[in-house]
C-alpha positions as CSV (number, residue, x, y, z in Angstrom):
1,X,-1.4,7.8,-23.0
2,X,0.6,8.3,-19.7
3,X,-2.0,11.3,-19.0
4,X,-5.1,8.8,-18.7
5,X,-3.4,7.0,-16.0
6,X,-4.0,7.6,-12.3
7,X,-2.1,5.2,-9.8
8,X,-2.7,5.4,-6.3
9,X,-2.7,3.6,-2.7
10,X,-4.9,4.0,-0.1
11,X,-3.3,4.8,3.4
12,X,-5.1,4.1,7.1
13,X,-4.6,2.5,10.2
14,X,-6.6,-0.3,10.9
15,X,-10.3,-0.2,11.0
16,X,-10.4,3.3,9.6
17,X,-12.5,1.8,6.6
18,X,-10.3,1.2,4.2
19,X,-10.7,-2.3,2.5
20,X,-14.6,-1.3,2.6
21,X,-13.2,1.9,0.6
22,X,-11.7,0.0,-1.5
23,X,-14.6,-2.5,-2.9
24,X,-16.4,0.1,-3.0
25,X,-14.4,2.3,-5.5
26,X,-14.1,-0.3,-7.5
27,X,-18.0,-0.7,-8.1
28,X,-18.6,2.7,-8.2
29,X,-15.5,3.2,-10.5
30,X,-17.3,0.1,-12.9
31,X,-14.7,-2.5,-12.1
32,X,-17.4,-5.0,-12.9
33,X,-16.6,-4.1,-17.1
34,X,-12.9,-5.0,-16.5
35,X,-13.6,-8.0,-14.3
36,X,-16.6,-9.5,-14.8
37,X,-19.5,-10.1,-11.9
38,X,-18.8,-9.1,-8.5
39,X,-20.3,-11.5,-6.6
40,X,-22.3,-10.6,-3.3
41,X,-20.7,-11.6,0.1
42,X,-23.9,-11.9,1.9
43,X,-23.5,-10.0,5.7
44,X,-19.9,-11.0,5.7
45,X,-19.3,-8.0,2.7
46,X,-15.9,-9.8,2.6
47,X,-13.8,-7.6,0.5
48,X,-12.6,-8.6,-3.2
49,X,-9.1,-7.3,-2.1
50,X,-8.8,-10.0,1.1
51,X,-8.2,-12.8,-0.8
52,X,-5.8,-14.5,1.9
53,X,-7.3,-17.2,4.0
54,X,-5.9,-15.3,7.1
55,X,-7.1,-12.0,5.6
56,X,-10.8,-13.3,5.3
57,X,-10.4,-14.9,8.9
58,X,-9.4,-12.0,10.8
59,X,-11.0,-9.0,8.4
60,X,-7.8,-7.4,7.9
61,X,-5.7,-6.7,5.0
62,X,-2.1,-8.6,5.2
63,X,-0.6,-7.8,1.8
64,X,-0.8,-5.3,-1.2
65,X,-3.3,-6.0,-3.7
66,X,-3.8,-4.5,-7.3
67,X,-6.7,-3.5,-8.9
68,X,-7.2,-2.1,-12.8
69,X,-10.2,-0.8,-13.5
70,X,-11.6,2.3,-15.9
71,X,-14.0,4.6,-15.6
72,X,-14.7,7.8,-18.4
73,X,-11.5,7.2,-20.3
74,X,-9.3,7.2,-17.3
75,X,-7.3,3.6,-16.2
76,X,-6.6,3.7,-12.5
77,X,-4.5,1.3,-10.9
78,X,-5.6,1.1,-7.0
79,X,-3.0,-0.3,-4.8
80,X,-4.5,-1.5,-1.5
81,X,-2.1,-1.8,1.2
82,X,-2.3,-3.2,4.5
83,X,-3.2,-1.3,7.2
84,X,-1.9,-2.5,9.7
85,X,1.3,-1.8,11.2
86,X,3.3,-5.0,11.4
87,X,3.2,-5.3,7.9
88,X,4.6,-1.6,7.0
89,X,7.7,-2.8,4.8
90,X,5.2,-3.9,2.1
91,X,3.9,-0.7,2.7
92,X,6.6,1.4,2.1
93,X,7.4,-0.6,-1.0
94,X,3.7,0.1,-2.2
95,X,4.3,3.6,-1.9
96,X,7.0,3.8,-4.0
97,X,5.0,2.5,-7.2
98,X,2.1,5.4,-6.5
99,X,1.6,9.5,-7.6
100,X,-0.7,10.1,-4.9
101,X,-2.4,8.4,-2.4
102,X,-6.0,8.4,-0.3
103,X,-6.0,9.0,3.2
104,X,-8.5,7.4,5.1
105,X,-9.5,9.0,8.8
106,X,-12.0,7.6,11.0
107,X,-14.5,10.2,12.1
108,X,-14.1,9.4,15.8
109,X,-10.3,8.7,16.3
110,X,-8.8,11.0,13.6
111,X,-5.1,10.8,12.9
112,X,-4.0,7.6,14.5
113,X,-0.3,6.4,14.8
114,X,0.2,4.3,11.4
115,X,-1.1,6.9,9.4
116,X,0.7,9.3,10.9
117,X,3.8,6.8,10.0
118,X,2.4,6.1,6.5
119,X,2.0,10.1,5.9
120,X,5.8,10.6,6.6
121,X,6.8,7.6,4.1
122,X,4.3,10.1,1.5
123,X,5.5,13.1,2.8
124,X,9.3,11.5,1.8
125,X,8.3,11.1,-1.7
126,X,5.9,14.0,-1.7
127,X,3.0,11.9,-3.0
128,X,-0.2,13.8,-3.3
129,X,-2.9,13.5,-0.7
130,X,-6.7,13.4,-0.7
131,X,-8.4,12.8,2.8
132,X,-11.6,11.1,3.3
133,X,-13.0,11.2,6.7
134,X,-15.2,8.0,7.0
135,X,-18.1,6.9,9.5
136,X,-19.6,10.0,9.6
137,X,-23.1,8.0,9.7
138,X,-21.7,7.0,13.5
139,X,-20.9,9.3,16.4
140,X,-18.1,11.6,16.0
141,X,-15.7,14.1,16.6
142,X,-16.5,18.0,15.3
143,X,-15.5,18.2,12.1
144,X,-13.6,21.1,12.9
145,X,-11.0,19.8,15.2
146,X,-11.1,16.5,12.3
147,X,-9.3,19.5,10.0
148,X,-7.5,21.1,12.6
149,X,-5.5,18.1,13.4
150,X,-5.2,17.1,10.2
151,X,-2.8,20.9,10.2
152,X,-1.2,20.6,13.0
153,X,-0.3,16.9,13.3
154,X,0.5,16.5,9.3
155,X,1.8,20.0,9.0
156,X,-0.9,20.0,5.2
157,X,-3.1,23.0,4.6
158,X,-7.0,21.4,4.5
159,X,-9.4,22.5,2.1
160,X,-12.8,21.0,2.9
161,X,-14.8,20.2,-0.2
162,X,-17.6,18.5,1.2
163,X,-19.5,19.0,4.8
164,X,-21.6,16.8,6.7
165,X,-25.1,17.7,8.0
166,X,-24.5,16.2,11.5
167,X,-23.4,12.8,12.5
168,X,-24.2,9.7,13.9
169,X,-27.8,10.0,15.2
170,X,-28.4,13.5,13.5
171,X,-26.5,12.5,10.7
172,X,-28.9,14.2,6.9
173,X,-26.6,14.0,4.3
174,X,-23.4,15.7,3.0
175,X,-23.1,18.9,1.0
176,X,-20.6,19.1,-1.8
177,X,-19.3,22.8,-1.3
178,X,-18.3,22.3,-5.3
179,X,-21.7,21.4,-6.8
180,X,-24.0,22.8,-4.2
181,X,-25.3,19.5,-4.2
182,X,-27.1,17.9,-1.1
183,X,-27.1,13.8,-1.0
184,X,-29.3,12.5,1.4
185,X,-29.7,9.1,2.6
186,X,-32.3,6.9,1.4
187,X,-34.0,3.6,3.4
188,X,-33.6,1.9,6.9
189,X,-29.7,1.8,6.5
190,X,-29.8,5.1,5.3
191,X,-27.8,5.1,2.2
192,X,-26.6,6.9,-0.7
193,X,-28.6,5.9,-3.8
194,X,-28.0,8.4,-6.2
195,X,-31.1,11.0,-4.4
196,X,-29.3,14.7,-4.6
197,X,-30.6,18.0,-4.2
198,X,-29.4,20.2,-6.7
199,X,-28.9,24.2,-5.2
200,X,-28.0,27.7,-5.9
201,X,-26.1,27.4,-2.8
202,X,-25.8,27.6,1.2
203,X,-28.6,29.7,1.9
204,X,-31.0,28.4,-0.7
205,X,-35.0,27.8,0.7
206,X,-35.2,24.1,-1.1
207,X,-32.6,22.9,1.6
208,X,-35.5,23.4,3.9
209,X,-37.9,20.8,2.8
210,X,-35.9,18.1,2.8
211,X,-33.5,18.2,6.0
212,X,-34.4,19.3,9.6
213,X,-33.6,23.5,10.7
214,X,-30.6,22.4,12.4
215,X,-29.8,20.6,9.2
216,X,-30.4,23.8,7.2
217,X,-28.6,26.2,10.0
218,X,-25.7,23.8,9.7
219,X,-24.9,23.9,6.4
220,X,-25.3,27.8,6.5
221,X,-23.4,28.4,9.4
222,X,-20.9,25.6,9.6
223,X,-20.5,26.0,5.9
224,X,-20.0,28.9,5.4
225,X,-17.1,29.5,8.4
226,X,-15.7,26.4,7.0
227,X,-15.3,27.9,3.2
228,X,-13.8,31.1,4.8
229,X,-11.6,30.1,7.6
230,X,-9.6,27.4,5.7
231,X,-7.6,27.5,2.8
232,X,-9.4,27.0,-0.9
233,X,-8.2,24.2,-2.6
234,X,-4.9,25.0,-5.1
235,X,-4.4,22.5,-7.4
236,X,-0.5,23.6,-7.6
237,X,-0.3,23.3,-3.9
238,X,-1.8,19.7,-3.7
239,X,0.7,18.4,-6.0
240,X,2.8,19.5,-4.4
241,X,2.4,17.8,-1.6
242,X,1.0,21.1,0.3
243,X,-2.7,20.9,0.9
244,X,-5.2,18.4,0.6
245,X,-8.6,17.7,-0.1
246,X,-10.3,16.8,2.2
247,X,-14.1,15.2,1.8
248,X,-16.7,14.0,4.5
249,X,-18.5,10.4,4.1
250,X,-19.1,6.8,5.1
251,X,-18.0,3.8,2.8
252,X,-20.4,1.7,4.0
253,X,-23.6,4.2,3.6
254,X,-21.7,4.9,0.1
255,X,-21.5,9.0,0.9
256,X,-18.5,10.6,-0.5
257,X,-17.4,7.8,-2.8
258,X,-18.0,8.8,-6.4
259,X,-16.8,12.1,-5.4
260,X,-13.3,10.7,-4.4
261,X,-13.0,9.1,-6.9
262,X,-13.9,12.4,-9.6
263,X,-11.4,13.8,-7.3
264,X,-8.5,11.4,-8.4
265,X,-9.6,11.7,-12.3
266,X,-9.3,15.3,-11.9
267,X,-6.8,16.1,-9.6
268,X,-4.5,13.4,-8.5
269,X,-1.5,13.4,-11.3
270,X,-0.4,11.2,-13.9
271,X,2.9,9.2,-13.5
272,X,5.9,10.9,-12.1
273,X,9.6,10.8,-13.3
274,X,11.0,8.0,-10.5
275,X,14.8,8.2,-9.4
276,X,17.8,6.0,-10.3
277,X,20.9,5.9,-10.0
278,X,21.6,8.4,-12.7
279,X,18.4,10.8,-12.3
280,X,15.2,10.9,-12.7
281,X,13.5,8.6,-15.7
282,X,10.6,10.5,-17.3
283,X,7.7,8.6,-17.8
284,X,7.6,10.2,-21.4
285,X,11.1,8.0,-22.1
286,X,10.4,5.9,-25.2
287,X,12.6,2.8,-23.9
288,X,10.1,0.3,-21.5
289,X,11.5,0.7,-17.8
290,X,9.9,-0.2,-14.6
291,X,10.6,-1.9,-11.1
292,X,9.5,-4.7,-9.1
293,X,7.6,-3.5,-6.0
294,X,6.6,-6.8,-4.4
295,X,6.4,-11.0,-5.9
296,X,3.6,-12.7,-4.4
297,X,3.7,-16.3,-4.1
298,X,0.5,-19.0,-4.6
299,X,-2.4,-16.2,-5.4
300,X,-3.9,-19.2,-7.3
301,X,-3.1,-22.6,-5.3
302,X,-4.1,-24.4,-7.6
303,X,-0.8,-23.2,-9.8
304,X,1.9,-22.2,-7.1
305,X,2.3,-19.5,-9.4
306,X,4.6,-16.5,-8.4
307,X,3.8,-12.9,-10.0
308,X,6.4,-10.3,-9.6
309,X,4.2,-6.9,-10.0
310,X,6.5,-4.4,-11.7
311,X,5.5,-0.6,-11.6
312,X,5.9,0.6,-15.9
313,X,7.8,3.8,-15.4
314,X,8.5,5.1,-19.2
315,X,7.6,3.1,-23.0
316,X,4.5,1.4,-24.3
317,X,5.1,-2.1,-23.6
318,X,3.6,-4.8,-26.0
319,X,3.0,-8.4,-24.9
320,X,5.9,-10.6,-25.7
321,X,8.4,-8.5,-25.4
322,X,12.0,-8.6,-24.2
323,X,12.9,-7.4,-20.6
324,X,16.5,-7.6,-19.1
325,X,16.0,-7.8,-15.4
326,X,18.8,-6.0,-13.4
327,X,19.5,-9.2,-10.9
328,X,19.7,-11.1,-14.1
329,X,21.6,-9.7,-16.4
330,X,19.9,-11.6,-19.7
331,X,16.6,-10.7,-21.1
332,X,13.1,-12.8,-20.5
333,X,10.2,-12.8,-22.7
334,X,7.5,-11.3,-21.5
335,X,4.7,-13.8,-22.7
336,X,1.8,-13.7,-20.2
337,X,1.5,-10.3,-18.6
338,X,-1.4,-9.8,-16.3
339,X,-3.9,-6.9,-15.2
340,X,-4.9,-7.6,-12.1
341,X,-8.7,-7.9,-10.3
342,X,-7.4,-8.8,-6.9
343,X,-6.9,-12.4,-7.7
344,X,-9.3,-12.4,-11.0
345,X,-6.6,-12.1,-14.0
346,X,-6.8,-10.8,-17.4
347,X,-4.0,-10.6,-20.0
348,X,-2.5,-7.5,-20.7
349,X,-1.7,-6.6,-24.6
350,X,-0.1,-3.8,-24.2
351,X,0.7,-1.6,-21.2
352,X,1.4,2.5,-20.5
353,X,3.4,4.0,-17.9
354,X,1.9,4.3,-14.7
355,X,0.5,0.6,-15.2
356,X,1.0,-2.5,-12.8
357,X,1.7,-5.6,-14.6
358,X,2.1,-8.8,-12.5
359,X,5.0,-10.8,-14.6
360,X,4.6,-14.9,-13.8
361,X,7.7,-15.9,-13.0
362,X,9.9,-19.1,-11.3
363,X,12.2,-17.0,-8.9
364,X,13.6,-15.1,-11.6
365,X,12.1,-11.6,-10.4
366,X,12.9,-10.1,-7.2
367,X,11.9,-6.8,-5.2
368,X,13.9,-4.0,-6.2
369,X,14.7,-5.7,-9.7
370,X,14.5,-3.3,-13.0
371,X,13.5,-4.2,-15.7
372,X,14.1,-2.9,-19.2
373,X,15.1,-3.0,-22.5
374,X,18.7,-2.1,-22.8
375,X,19.9,-3.0,-19.5
376,X,21.2,0.8,-18.3
377,X,18.3,1.8,-15.8
378,X,18.4,1.3,-12.6
379,X,15.8,2.5,-10.1
380,X,16.6,3.8,-6.3
381,X,14.5,3.5,-3.1
382,X,13.6,0.2,-2.2
383,X,15.0,-1.2,1.0
384,X,14.9,-4.4,3.1
385,X,15.0,-3.0,6.8
386,X,16.6,-4.7,9.9
387,X,14.3,-7.3,11.5
388,X,13.1,-6.5,15.4
389,X,11.6,-9.6,15.8
390,X,14.0,-13.0,15.3
391,X,12.8,-16.7,15.6
392,X,14.2,-20.0,14.9
393,X,11.9,-22.3,12.8
394,X,11.1,-25.8,14.5
395,X,9.5,-28.0,11.7
396,X,7.4,-30.9,13.3
397,X,7.9,-33.0,10.2
398,X,11.5,-33.7,9.6
399,X,11.1,-35.1,6.4
400,X,9.6,-31.7,4.9
401,X,12.6,-29.3,5.0
402,X,12.9,-29.5,1.4
403,X,9.7,-27.7,1.5
404,X,9.6,-25.4,4.0
405,X,13.4,-23.7,2.7
406,X,11.1,-23.7,-0.6
407,X,8.4,-21.7,1.6
408,X,10.7,-19.7,3.2
409,X,12.4,-18.7,-0.2
410,X,9.1,-17.9,-1.4
411,X,7.9,-15.6,1.3
412,X,10.9,-14.1,1.7
413,X,11.3,-12.7,-2.1
414,X,7.5,-11.5,-1.1
415,X,9.4,-9.2,2.1
416,X,6.5,-10.9,4.3
417,X,9.6,-12.2,6.3
418,X,13.4,-12.4,6.0
419,X,14.9,-15.7,6.4
420,X,18.5,-16.0,7.9
421,X,21.1,-19.5,7.7
422,X,23.6,-19.7,10.3
423,X,26.9,-20.6,9.4
424,X,27.0,-22.4,12.6
425,X,23.7,-24.6,13.6
426,X,20.8,-25.5,11.3
427,X,17.9,-23.9,12.2
428,X,16.7,-21.2,10.4
429,X,16.0,-17.9,11.5
430,X,13.3,-15.7,10.1
431,X,12.9,-11.7,11.1
432,X,10.3,-9.4,10.7
433,X,9.1,-6.1,12.2
434,X,6.0,-7.3,13.7
435,X,4.3,-10.0,15.5
436,X,1.6,-10.3,12.9
437,X,3.8,-11.4,10.1
438,X,4.6,-14.6,12.2
439,X,1.1,-15.3,12.9
440,X,0.3,-14.8,8.9
441,X,4.0,-17.0,8.4
442,X,2.8,-19.8,10.4
443,X,-0.7,-19.6,8.8
444,X,0.7,-19.8,5.4
445,X,2.9,-22.2,5.7
446,X,0.4,-24.6,6.7
447,X,-2.6,-23.3,4.0
448,X,-0.3,-22.8,0.7
449,X,2.6,-25.1,1.7
450,X,1.3,-28.2,3.8
451,X,3.9,-27.5,6.2
452,X,3.3,-27.7,9.9
453,X,6.2,-25.5,11.7
454,X,6.5,-24.0,14.6
455,X,8.4,-20.7,16.4
456,X,10.7,-20.4,19.2
457,X,12.9,-17.4,20.9
458,X,16.3,-17.2,19.2
459,X,19.0,-15.8,21.2
460,X,19.4,-12.4,19.0
461,X,17.1,-9.4,19.1
462,X,18.4,-7.7,15.3
463,X,20.5,-8.5,12.7
464,X,23.0,-5.5,10.3
465,X,23.8,-6.2,7.0
466,X,28.0,-6.0,7.2
467,X,30.3,-5.2,4.9
468,X,34.1,-4.1,4.5
469,X,36.9,-6.0,2.6
470,X,40.2,-8.0,3.0
471,X,41.2,-8.6,6.5
472,X,38.9,-6.9,8.4
473,X,36.3,-8.6,7.7
474,X,38.1,-12.1,7.5
475,X,38.8,-11.1,11.8
476,X,35.6,-10.1,11.9
477,X,34.5,-14.0,10.9
478,X,36.7,-15.5,12.7
479,X,35.9,-13.7,15.9
480,X,32.0,-14.1,15.4
481,X,31.1,-17.0,13.3
482,X,28.9,-18.0,15.9
483,X,26.8,-14.9,15.6
484,X,26.9,-14.7,11.9
485,X,24.2,-15.8,8.9
486,X,23.7,-15.8,5.2
487,X,20.7,-13.9,4.1
488,X,18.6,-15.6,1.0
489,X,21.1,-13.6,-1.4
490,X,24.1,-14.7,0.4
491,X,24.9,-11.0,1.7
492,X,27.0,-11.4,5.6
493,X,24.4,-10.6,8.5
494,X,25.8,-10.6,12.2
495,X,22.9,-11.6,14.3
496,X,22.8,-9.2,17.6
497,X,22.1,-10.3,20.9
498,X,20.9,-6.2,21.9
499,X,21.2,-3.0,20.4
500,X,24.7,-2.7,22.7
501,X,26.1,-5.2,20.5
502,X,25.7,-3.6,17.2
503,X,27.3,-0.7,18.6
504,X,30.3,-2.2,20.5
505,X,31.1,-4.0,17.6
506,X,30.8,-1.1,15.1
507,X,33.3,1.3,17.4
508,X,35.4,-2.2,17.5
509,X,35.3,-2.7,13.6
510,X,35.8,0.8,12.3
511,X,37.0,-0.8,8.7
512,X,33.3,-2.6,8.7
513,X,29.9,-0.6,8.2
514,X,27.1,-2.3,10.4
515,X,23.7,-1.6,8.1
516,X,20.3,-1.4,9.2
517,X,18.6,-1.1,5.7
518,X,19.6,-3.2,2.9
519,X,19.1,-1.3,-1.3
520,X,18.1,-3.7,-3.3
């Protein structure tokens, strides 16, 4: 049944606590039941979703992870996205595969630049958003100020669903407007361990038995103002992307985590129709259809595996079924479809619309491919973006040229980078949208492919895909061969020394198109 699926992403600025929230949602959501024991990681508390070596070293997420778990009859597919702006391409593609999102804000920082960018991507696709204001156990900004900032910067109505009883050193708990429950901290670490006081409302005298007079006043006065001064939760407005329910909490201390997962179950939409070249494809369609939004190599370094992540759009998938990838044209049998818990995995016998399944393959499946039973559907909306940083790759050991080519092909398939093969010259050029991606490239070349390489400046500033026909294209190629390359698909790319160079060529070649995006 598609109605019991919730496929959602978590978006945030780096350091807002997204990975911590992901881990706590998995624990609260009973992911242990599906994926086996989650081993304690000691003081580092390294999240299960950050499995890549560079992620563990730097404490950041640089690749999207997929985690499936069940709770109270609902199957949740959680897509943890990179928060770092240098990985916006991977995040954009991941957001094409979800039906809703949780936006995590730091109570001290509010809306930061990357949050704003990711929100705009969600808005383009009308993705409904639940907001979690995190780290209220630390010193933070006034709750009203945070709510007003969301409304002003995002043009989004805010409906507070809970309220912090003080912040930082004055933190005494979280009051739930919907249930009238007060969630209290316990122990030296002031964590939530299930101690909840039921009340008859914000004026209930029982509150005074558990929190200070100031805390009681906060619930009565601030709570009343919050409920009266901001819109009430409206289901249709939320589903349309016009309103966000707001929860206050602390992922680290377990406050608000259960309320957020309950909100996803109760409010978030089941699988939504997806755009295709022939209009929207409904999840109720009988035919199995889906699209590849991510490819990940070497999740298991012992087996050199490559997994394509497919968002199933319609139909009931059964293990062993034959599907035709749009990029291949002939059917492939999917014998070992996978459900994920970060690196851990189990074979999926069936899958429904909204599910994310992993398909092991050897380079057959690419980002943007449509898979279907009849090969009549083409899903749209998964672009490549022109790189903003270009570098030449320097191989330390010339005998490893073959391994380097294999590595660059793998990583470009994943969307970590783009690789360009110049028409003149032997040094390959890699393109990325952010500096951190270059660090990841070097780290992964060494850790996963045993290839030691360096990077040097390339004489180019950006790249554009060139399209045209006949003599116009032929003449352009003859005059600009030193500035031309092919991407891994064999498509022609103009390597520009500056944005001015792009404009100059576009003006002088009106019969050609110079595109900053390439849709798969």
